Backbone as a printed PyTorch tensor [residue, N CA C, xyz], in Angstrom:
tensor([[[107.6660,  86.8460, 120.5310],
         [106.8630,  88.1850, 120.2660],
         [107.0450,  88.3650, 119.3670]],

        [[105.6840,  88.7930, 118.6240],
         [105.1770,  89.5330, 117.0980],
         [105.7070,  90.7880, 116.8230]],

        [[106.2670,  91.1500, 116.2580],
         [106.7020,  92.5320, 115.4550],
         [105.2010,  92.9640, 115.0320]],

        [[105.4130,  94.2320, 115.4800],
         [104.3480,  95.4090, 114.8790],
         [105.0030,  96.3290, 114.5260]],

        [[104.5870,  97.1190, 113.3510],
         [105.3170,  98.7080, 112.8970],
         [105.6020,  99.4560, 114.4500]],

        [[104.9150,  99.4770, 115.3270],
         [105.1900, 100.4220, 116.5970],
         [106.4750,  99.7620, 117.5310]],

        [[106.8170,  98.4150, 117.2750],
         [107.9580,  97.6290, 117.8660],
         [109.3140,  98.1380, 117.6940]],

        [[109.5060,  99.0260, 116.3960],
         [110.5290,  99.4470, 116.3710],
         [110.6600, 100.8960, 115.6150]],

        [[111.7510, 101.9670, 115.4930],
         [111.6430, 102.8910, 114.5950],
         [111.6670, 102.4310, 113.2580]],

        [[110.4620, 102.9560, 112.1840],
         [110.3760, 102.1760, 111.0370],
         [110.3030, 103.7020, 110.0420]],

        [[110.8840, 103.8210, 109.1990],
         [110.6860, 104.6360, 108.1830],
         [109.7410, 104.2980, 106.9200]],

        [[109.2320, 104.7000, 106.4020],
         [108.6540, 104.2300, 104.9900],
         [109.0950, 104.0540, 103.9700]],

        [[109.2940, 103.0250, 103.1310],
         [109.8400, 103.0170, 101.9070],
         [110.5000, 104.2790, 101.2340]],

        [[109.5050, 105.1580, 100.8500],
         [109.6720, 106.1790,  99.6720],
         [109.2890, 105.5480,  97.9290]],

        [[110.5770, 106.2570,  97.2330],
         [110.2990, 105.6490,  96.3820],
         [110.8390, 104.3430,  95.7030]],

        [[110.1520, 103.2400,  95.2970],
         [110.4710, 101.5550,  95.0110],
         [110.2090, 101.4670,  93.9390]],

        [[111.1300, 100.2590,  93.7430],
         [110.9390,  99.8570,  92.2430],
         [110.5350,  98.4570,  92.4080]],

        [[109.6440,  97.5400,  91.3850],
         [109.6110,  95.8320,  91.9750],
         [110.5270,  95.1700,  91.6640]],

        [[110.8620,  94.3230,  92.1800],
         [111.7860,  93.1350,  91.7630],
         [111.1150,  91.7100,  91.6390]],

        [[111.5850,  91.1930,  90.3640],
         [111.0930,  89.7470,  90.5440],
         [111.4120,  88.6540,  91.2500]],

        [[110.3880,  88.6370,  91.7270],
         [110.2690,  87.7220,  93.5080],
         [109.2780,  86.6930,  93.1390]],

        [[109.4790,  85.3660,  92.9340],
         [108.7050,  84.7920,  93.0000],
         [108.7990,  83.2830,  94.2710]],

        [[107.7260,  83.3850,  94.8390],
         [107.8150,  82.0910,  96.3870],
         [106.5890,  81.8710,  96.5480]],

        [[106.7510,  80.9680,  96.9510],
         [105.4850,  80.4840,  98.1110],
         [105.8430,  79.6140,  99.6600]],

        [[105.1290,  79.6610, 100.5370],
         [105.1810,  79.2920, 101.6310],
         [104.5650,  78.6890, 102.4010]],

        [[104.8070,  77.1970, 103.1460],
         [103.6330,  76.5430, 103.4580],
         [103.0640,  77.3700, 105.1170]],

        [[102.3280,  76.7900, 105.4920],
         [101.5600,  77.4790, 106.4080],
         [102.1410,  77.4450, 107.9480]],

        [[103.3280,  76.8470, 107.8420],
         [104.0310,  76.7730, 109.5090],
         [105.0240,  78.0710, 108.6840]],

        [[105.6590,  77.8590, 107.4270],
         [106.4340,  78.9620, 107.2150],
         [105.7480,  80.2420, 107.5420]],

        [[104.3420,  80.5640, 106.7180],
         [103.5920,  81.9090, 106.7660],
         [103.7190,  82.4310, 108.4900]],

        [[103.1200,  81.1620, 109.2070],
         [103.5310,  81.6350, 110.5430],
         [104.4690,  82.7400, 111.4440]],

        [[105.9710,  81.7040, 110.8780],
         [106.9110,  82.5480, 111.2300],
         [107.0980,  83.6160, 110.2620]],

        [[106.9010,  83.7870, 109.2210],
         [106.8590,  85.5100, 108.7350],
         [106.3310,  86.2270, 109.1090]],

        [[104.5160,  85.9930, 109.6100],
         [103.8450,  87.0980, 110.4870],
         [104.7060,  87.3000, 111.6210]],

        [[105.3310,  86.6460, 112.3450],
         [105.9580,  86.8910, 113.2520],
         [107.0320,  88.2360, 113.4710]],

        [[107.3290,  88.3330, 111.9170],
         [108.5980,  89.3900, 111.9960],
         [109.9680,  88.9920, 113.0350]],

        [[110.5890,  89.8920, 112.7120],
         [111.8830,  90.1320, 113.7910],
         [112.1660,  91.5380, 114.6070]],

        [[112.0360,  91.6220, 115.8020],
         [112.7030,  92.5510, 116.5680],
         [113.8660,  92.1840, 116.9130]],

        [[115.0090,  93.3320, 116.5960],
         [116.6230,  93.1820, 117.1380],
         [116.1570,  92.8080, 118.2010]],

        [[116.9540,  92.5370, 118.8880],
         [117.6680,  91.6850, 120.2110],
         [119.1770,  92.2420, 120.5270]],

        [[119.9570,  92.7140, 119.7900],
         [121.1960,  93.3170, 120.2990],
         [121.7920,  94.0870, 119.2770]],

        [[122.6830,  94.4240, 119.4280],
         [123.2210,  96.0320, 118.3260],
         [123.8730,  94.7260, 116.7380]],

        [[124.1770,  94.0840, 116.9760],
         [124.7320,  93.2220, 115.8110],
         [123.2600,  92.9110, 114.7430]],

        [[122.0070,  93.0420, 115.4520],
         [120.2700,  92.7840, 114.5290],
         [120.7910,  93.5920, 113.5100]],

        [[120.6690,  93.3920, 112.3220],
         [121.1090,  94.8950, 111.2480],
         [119.2410,  95.0420, 110.6990]],

        [[118.2260,  93.8350, 110.7840],
         [116.9380,  94.4370, 110.1420],
         [116.3250,  94.2240, 110.9170]],

        [[114.7340,  94.6930, 111.1270],
         [113.6510,  94.9040, 111.8820],
         [112.7730,  94.7530, 110.5720]],

        [[111.7130,  93.6630, 110.9440],
         [110.7940,  92.9100, 110.2150],
         [109.8730,  92.7960, 110.6350]],

        [[108.8320,  93.0960, 109.8760],
         [106.8340,  93.3560, 110.5920],
         [106.2310,  92.9120, 109.5680]],

        [[105.0330,  92.4500, 110.0860],
         [104.0540,  92.2530, 108.9050],
         [102.8160,  92.8560, 109.2230]],

        [[102.1430,  93.6400, 108.0430],
         [101.1880,  94.1380, 108.2280],
         [ 99.9340,  94.0970, 107.1420]],

        [[ 98.7820,  93.9980, 107.1910],
         [ 97.8850,  93.9520, 105.7700],
         [ 98.4360,  93.0320, 104.9380]],

        [[ 98.1190,  91.7650, 105.2860],
         [ 99.3140,  90.6120, 104.1080],
         [100.6900,  91.3050, 103.6610]],

        [[101.5410,  92.2500, 104.2510],
         [102.4740,  92.4720, 103.9230],
         [103.6840,  92.3540, 104.4690]],

        [[104.6930,  91.7770, 104.2780],
         [106.1080,  91.9250, 104.9960],
         [107.1860,  93.5320, 105.0340]],

        [[107.2790,  93.7860, 105.6500],
         [108.3270,  95.3560, 105.7490],
         [109.6000,  94.8170, 106.5870]],

        [[110.3470,  95.5160, 105.6780],
         [111.8070,  94.8460, 105.8890],
         [112.8590,  96.0370, 106.4880]],

        [[113.0370,  96.5560, 107.3870],
         [113.9270,  98.1320, 107.3640],
         [115.1940,  97.6510, 108.2020]],

        [[116.2160,  98.1740, 107.7820],
         [117.4570,  98.6880, 109.0150],
         [117.1200,  98.7570, 109.8820]],

        [[117.6070,  98.2470, 110.9760],
         [117.4800,  98.4320, 112.7010],
         [118.0860,  99.7510, 112.7640]],

        [[119.1870, 100.0960, 112.5880],
         [120.0160, 101.2730, 113.3030],
         [119.3830, 102.4310, 112.6200]],

        [[118.6590, 102.5600, 111.5030],
         [118.4650, 104.0360, 110.5060],
         [116.5860, 103.4680, 110.7210]],

        [[115.9490, 102.6480, 110.7570],
         [114.5570, 102.2130, 110.4290],
         [114.5260, 102.4130, 109.2540]],

        [[114.9700, 102.7630, 108.5750],
         [115.1130, 102.7440, 106.8960],
         [114.1730, 101.4230, 106.5050]],

        [[112.8490, 102.2190, 105.5760],
         [112.5720, 100.7090, 105.0040],
         [113.2320, 100.6060, 103.4570]],

        [[113.5540,  99.0320, 103.5780],
         [114.1430,  98.8050, 102.4380],
         [113.2280,  97.7680, 101.2300]],

        [[112.7100,  97.1930, 102.1290],
         [111.8780,  95.7110, 101.3060],
         [110.5070,  96.3550, 101.8890]],

        [[109.6780,  95.8590, 100.7030],
         [108.1510,  95.3070, 101.0830],
         [108.1210,  94.6160,  99.9460]],

        [[107.1770,  92.9310, 100.6040],
         [106.6940,  91.8900, 100.0280],
         [105.5230,  91.5230, 100.1050]],

        [[104.8650,  91.8240,  99.4920],
         [103.0610,  91.2320,  98.9390],
         [102.4730,  90.0470,  99.0310]],

        [[101.5500,  89.5680,  99.9400],
         [101.3130,  88.0240,  99.4020],
         [ 99.9210,  87.7740,  99.3310]],

        [[ 99.8220,  86.7240,  99.2310],
         [ 98.4420,  86.3400,  98.8070],
         [ 97.8720,  84.7960,  99.2790]],

        [[ 96.9150,  84.5430, 100.0910],
         [ 96.5770,  82.9350, 100.0230],
         [ 96.5500,  82.5250,  99.2020]],

        [[ 96.8270,  81.2650,  98.7680],
         [ 96.8280,  80.2960,  97.4310],
         [ 96.6270,  78.9380,  97.8780]],

        [[ 95.2870,  78.8170,  98.5140],
         [ 95.0940,  77.3380,  98.9330],
         [ 95.9170,  77.2850, 100.3260]],

        [[ 96.6590,  76.2250, 100.3760],
         [ 97.4270,  75.9910, 101.4910],
         [ 98.8650,  76.9020, 102.1440]],

        [[ 99.1050,  77.4520, 100.8920],
         [100.3650,  78.5190, 100.7140],
         [100.1800,  79.8260, 100.5330]],

        [[101.0330,  80.3100, 100.7440],
         [101.2760,  82.0570, 101.0330],
         [102.1080,  82.0620,  99.8080]],

        [[101.8670,  83.0290,  99.0190],
         [102.4210,  83.5560,  97.2950],
         [102.4770,  84.7610,  97.6460]],

        [[104.0320,  84.7300,  96.9090],
         [104.6650,  86.6370,  96.8250],
         [103.4860,  86.7450,  95.4710]],

        [[103.4200,  88.0720,  95.6990],
         [102.3720,  88.7160,  94.5250],
         [103.3360,  89.6950,  94.0050]],

        [[103.8170,  90.2650,  94.8190],
         [104.8530,  91.9040,  94.5950],
         [105.8920,  91.7470,  95.4480]],

        [[107.1570,  92.3400,  94.9300],
         [108.0760,  92.7880,  95.9600],
         [108.8510,  93.6540,  95.4780]],

        [[109.1560,  94.7440,  96.0900],
         [109.6620,  96.2880,  96.0990],
         [110.7370,  96.6350,  97.0580]],

        [[111.8430,  97.2230,  96.1320],
         [112.6220,  97.4510,  96.9560],
         [112.9060,  99.1890,  96.6700]],

        [[113.3420,  99.8350,  97.9330],
         [113.4940, 101.5640,  97.6740],
         [114.8620, 101.5280,  96.7930]],

        [[114.7390, 102.9720,  96.0910],
         [115.5470, 102.9340,  94.6410],
         [116.8640, 103.4650,  95.1460]],

        [[116.9840, 103.6920,  96.4790],
         [117.9770, 103.6690,  97.1230],
         [118.1200, 105.3240,  98.0830]],

        [[118.2000, 105.3180,  99.3960],
         [118.4810, 106.6940,  99.9090],
         [119.8340, 107.1180, 100.7300]],

        [[119.8410, 107.6010, 101.6470],
         [120.8450, 108.4390, 102.2330],
         [121.4490, 107.0580, 103.2920]],

        [[120.2950, 106.2120, 103.5960],
         [120.5510, 104.9870, 104.7830],
         [121.0720, 103.5790, 103.5390]],

        [[120.7450, 103.5430, 102.6910],
         [121.0500, 102.3190, 101.9060],
         [121.2940, 102.2800, 100.2220]],

        [[121.9010, 101.9200, 100.1590],
         [122.4040, 101.9370,  98.4910],
         [122.2450, 100.8710,  98.1020]],

        [[121.2850, 100.8940,  97.3290],
         [120.5170,  99.7210,  96.5590],
         [121.7610,  98.9280,  95.1670]],

        [[121.6760,  97.9830,  95.0730],
         [122.3600,  96.9790,  94.5480],
         [121.6920,  96.3930,  93.3020]],

        [[122.3680,  95.9520,  92.3070],
         [121.5050,  95.0970,  90.9840],
         [120.3680,  94.7860,  91.7620]],

        [[119.1480,  94.4680,  90.6580],
         [118.5780,  93.8500,  90.8130],
         [118.4350,  91.9620,  91.3140]],

        [[119.4450,  91.9870,  90.7870],
         [119.8940,  89.9620,  91.1850],
         [120.5630,  90.3000,  92.4920]],

        [[120.8670,  91.1250,  93.0400],
         [121.6320,  91.2720,  94.4830],
         [120.7860,  91.5520,  95.3040]],

        [[119.7590,  92.2750,  95.1240],
         [118.3960,  92.6390,  95.6870],
         [117.4290,  91.3310,  96.0370]],

        [[117.4540,  90.6190,  95.1350],
         [116.1780,  89.4260,  95.2640],
         [117.3450,  88.1520,  95.7010]],

        [[118.6690,  88.4200,  95.5660],
         [119.3060,  87.5080,  96.4420],
         [119.1530,  87.5160,  97.6610]],

        [[119.7660,  88.9350,  98.1060],
         [119.2790,  89.4870,  99.4880],
         [118.1600,  89.1610,  99.9710]],

        [[116.9490,  89.3950,  99.5100],
         [115.6350,  89.6750, 100.4950],
         [115.3970,  88.0730, 100.2010]],

        [[115.8710,  87.1980,  99.5950],
         [115.3250,  85.9510,  99.7400],
         [116.4930,  85.1020, 101.1240]],

        [[117.6690,  85.5840, 101.3900],
         [118.3970,  85.1430, 101.9740],
         [117.5160,  86.0120, 103.6310]],

        [[117.2010,  87.1450, 103.6260],
         [116.8150,  87.6820, 104.6220],
         [115.7900,  86.6980, 105.2260]],

        [[114.6080,  87.0140, 104.0860],
         [113.2770,  86.0320, 104.4960],
         [113.8170,  84.6170, 104.9380]],

        [[114.4830,  83.9370, 104.3080],
         [114.6230,  82.5260, 104.3040],
         [115.6840,  81.9060, 105.6850]],

        [[116.7420,  83.1020, 105.6040],
         [117.8610,  82.3990, 106.7270],
         [117.5170,  83.2960, 108.1320]],

        [[117.1970,  84.4400, 108.0230],
         [116.8280,  85.3140, 109.2330],
         [115.4830,  84.5940, 109.8970]],

        [[114.1400,  84.6680, 108.9710],
         [112.7090,  84.3420, 109.5160],
         [112.4390,  83.1790, 109.8190]],

        [[112.8170,  82.3850, 108.4580],
         [112.4480,  80.6370, 108.7350],
         [113.3690,  79.8800, 109.2130]],

        [[114.5830,  80.7440, 109.1260],
         [115.7010,  79.6020, 110.2370],
         [116.3590,  78.6600, 109.3410]],

        [[116.5050,  79.0800, 107.8570],
         [116.7030,  77.8190, 106.5110],
         [118.3210,  77.9780, 106.6830]],

        [[118.9510,  76.7450, 106.7260],
         [120.1520,  77.2430, 105.9370],
         [120.3350,  77.6940, 104.7090]],

        [[120.8930,  78.6450, 104.4520],
         [120.7400,  79.3100, 103.0230],
         [122.2680,  79.7040, 103.3980]],

        [[123.2870,  80.2690, 101.9580],
         [124.2600,  80.6600, 101.8410],
         [123.7690,  82.0260, 101.7480]],

        [[124.8950,  82.8760, 102.7880],
         [124.6460,  84.5550, 102.2780],
         [125.2180,  85.1180, 100.7130]],

        [[124.2370,  85.6850, 100.0920],
         [124.8570,  86.0620,  99.1530],
         [125.5360,  86.9230,  98.7690]],

        [[126.8980,  86.9330,  98.5390],
         [127.6610,  88.0510,  98.3250],
         [127.9130,  88.8050,  96.7410]],

        [[127.7430,  89.8060,  96.4960],
         [127.7750,  90.1780,  95.5280],
         [128.7780,  90.4140,  94.6650]],

        [[128.9110,  90.1900,  93.0920],
         [130.5120,  90.2070,  92.5970],
         [131.1260,  91.4040,  92.9390]],

        [[130.2210,  92.4710,  93.2670],
         [131.7660,  93.6290,  93.5850],
         [131.4040,  93.9200,  94.9640]],

        [[131.2720,  93.1400,  95.7170],
         [131.2410,  93.5230,  97.2000],
         [133.1090,  93.3820,  97.8370]],

        [[133.1530,  94.8620,  98.9480],
         [134.4440,  95.1310,  99.4270],
         [134.9030,  93.8560, 100.0110]],

        [[135.2980,  92.8620,  99.4320],
         [135.7980,  91.5690, 100.4820],
         [137.1620,  91.5580, 101.4300]],

        [[138.1190,  91.9660, 100.8740],
         [139.5850,  92.1490, 101.3770],
         [139.7040,  91.1750, 102.2080]],

        [[140.6440,  91.3970, 102.7300],
         [141.2890,  90.3030, 104.1120],
         [140.4310,  89.2230, 104.6710]],

        [[138.8740,  89.8880, 105.1390],
         [137.9910,  89.2960, 105.7410],
         [136.4760,  89.4640, 105.2670]],

        [[136.3470,  88.7040, 104.5290],
         [135.0720,  88.2520, 103.4480],
         [134.1240,  88.0720, 104.6210]],

        [[133.6940,  87.4990, 105.6580],
         [132.8980,  87.4510, 106.7210],
         [132.3900,  89.1170, 107.1790]],

        [[133.2110,  89.8900, 106.9490],
         [133.0340,  91.2440, 107.6050],
         [131.5960,  91.8300, 106.7830]],

        [[131.3430,  91.5270, 105.0050],
         [130.7320,  92.0250, 104.6170],
         [129.3090,  91.9590, 105.1740]],

        [[129.0980,  90.4630, 105.4150],
         [128.1970,  89.8360, 105.7540],
         [127.8030,  90.0370, 106.9700]],

        [[128.6260,  90.6060, 108.0630],
         [128.2630,  90.8790, 109.0100],
         [128.1230,  92.5710, 109.4750]],

        [[128.2230,  93.4910, 108.1320],
         [128.0400,  94.6500, 107.6970],
         [126.5580,  94.9040, 107.5260]],

        [[126.0200,  93.5970, 106.4550],
         [124.5840,  93.7010, 105.9950],
         [123.1030,  93.1360, 106.5600]],

        [[123.9300,  92.0970, 107.4240],
         [123.4020,  91.1170, 108.0190],
         [123.3210,  90.9080, 109.7920]],

        [[124.5330,  91.0250, 110.1450],
         [124.6940,  91.0010, 111.3610],
         [124.9200,  89.1390, 112.0080]],

        [[125.1280,  88.5270, 110.7430],
         [125.1650,  86.9150, 110.8080],
         [126.7660,  86.1130, 110.2310]],

        [[126.2230,  85.0440, 110.8460],
         [127.6540,  84.0890, 109.9080],
         [127.1360,  82.7410, 109.1620]],

        [[126.0790,  83.0380, 108.1320],
         [126.0930,  82.3660, 107.7410],
         [127.2560,  81.7580, 106.5630]],

        [[127.0640,  80.5300, 106.0100],
         [128.1610,  79.8930, 104.9380],
         [127.7680,  81.6710, 103.4500]],

        [[129.0600,  81.4850, 103.1600],
         [128.7100,  82.6410, 101.9610],
         [128.9050,  81.7820, 100.3330]],

        [[128.1570,  82.7420,  99.4910],
         [128.0710,  82.3810,  98.0730],
         [128.7090,  83.5760,  97.2260]],

        [[129.6370,  83.6290,  96.4810],
         [129.6470,  84.5010,  95.8870],
         [128.5110,  84.4820,  94.4550]],

        [[128.3300,  85.8550,  94.0510],
         [127.1860,  85.9260,  92.9550],
         [127.9150,  86.6200,  91.9060]],

        [[127.4600,  85.8190,  90.7960],
         [128.2090,  86.4330,  89.4930],
         [127.9590,  87.8010,  89.0970]],

        [[129.1380,  88.4980,  88.4010],
         [129.0670,  89.2860,  87.8510],
         [127.9110,  89.5800,  86.7830]],

        [[127.2630,  90.8460,  87.1330],
         [126.1970,  90.7280,  85.8200],
         [126.5540,  92.3690,  85.0060]],

        [[126.8180,  91.5380,  83.4990],
         [127.0880,  92.1360,  82.8090],
         [125.8290,  93.8450,  82.5220]],

        [[126.6540,  95.0020,  81.9700],
         [125.6670,  95.8930,  82.0500],
         [125.1030,  95.8800,  80.8590]],

        [[123.9730,  96.7770,  80.6490],
         [123.3750,  96.8270,  79.5330],
         [124.4410,  98.0010,  79.0820]],

        [[124.1550,  98.0010,  77.2200],
         [124.8080,  98.9790,  76.8320],
         [124.3710, 100.7490,  77.6190]],

        [[123.1080, 100.9490,  77.0640],
         [122.4380, 101.8870,  78.2260],
         [122.6480, 102.4860,  79.3260]],

        [[122.7140, 101.2130,  80.2430],
         [123.1330, 101.7400,  82.2000],
         [124.5800, 101.8890,  81.6010]],

        [[125.8200, 101.4330,  81.0620],
         [126.7610, 101.6250,  80.8550],
         [127.3210, 103.1500,  80.4470]],

        [[126.3100, 103.6840,  79.4660],
         [126.6580, 104.6900,  79.0020],
         [125.8750, 105.9600,  79.6030]],

        [[124.7120, 105.8270,  80.8090],
         [124.4270, 106.5050,  81.5020],
         [125.2540, 106.9920,  83.0110]],

        [[126.0390, 105.7440,  83.0530],
         [127.3830, 105.5270,  84.4090],
         [128.2010, 106.7150,  83.3300]],

        [[128.5980, 106.0850,  82.4710],
         [129.8440, 106.7210,  81.6310],
         [129.5070, 108.8040,  81.5040]],

        [[128.1210, 109.1420,  81.4450],
         [127.7640, 110.3370,  81.1360],
         [127.4340, 110.6850,  82.6400]],

        [[127.6040, 110.4280,  83.8500],
         [127.5710, 111.0440,  85.0480],
         [128.9480, 111.4580,  85.2800]],

        [[129.8380, 111.2040,  85.1070],
         [131.4830, 110.8540,  85.6560],
         [131.9260, 112.7130,  85.2980]]])
């Protein structure tokens, strides 16, 4: 069944920032992207649908829009022209650009295209005794994991964070 905006609750993204994301997909992969993903059970954390040459990714429990990826046809390939992430809402806490690009890539390749990809665990993720718990919380999946390196803060980001305290 193909997902549409009306297949599940969907709250628009609101304020967004661009992500550096460049990817191309084959015709077969494009067909899978256009089908989207409708949550089938409580463990499914994402609702994903295609509309007007864009892919929209929403958290399933809240309906909150998190990502929008715009595409164009480039010969036999479907090419990303723009990727956006919400700046953060009550229901979604935005990570670093690196973390968001990695998670978006995982959601597209792992959940939609069913490719064997590692789940990107942010360097500051709360791992504790059960590393897979973070992945289950974010995606509801059990893929192999890879730890992302910690990104060094710029001095301006550090100063802003310091002044907020």
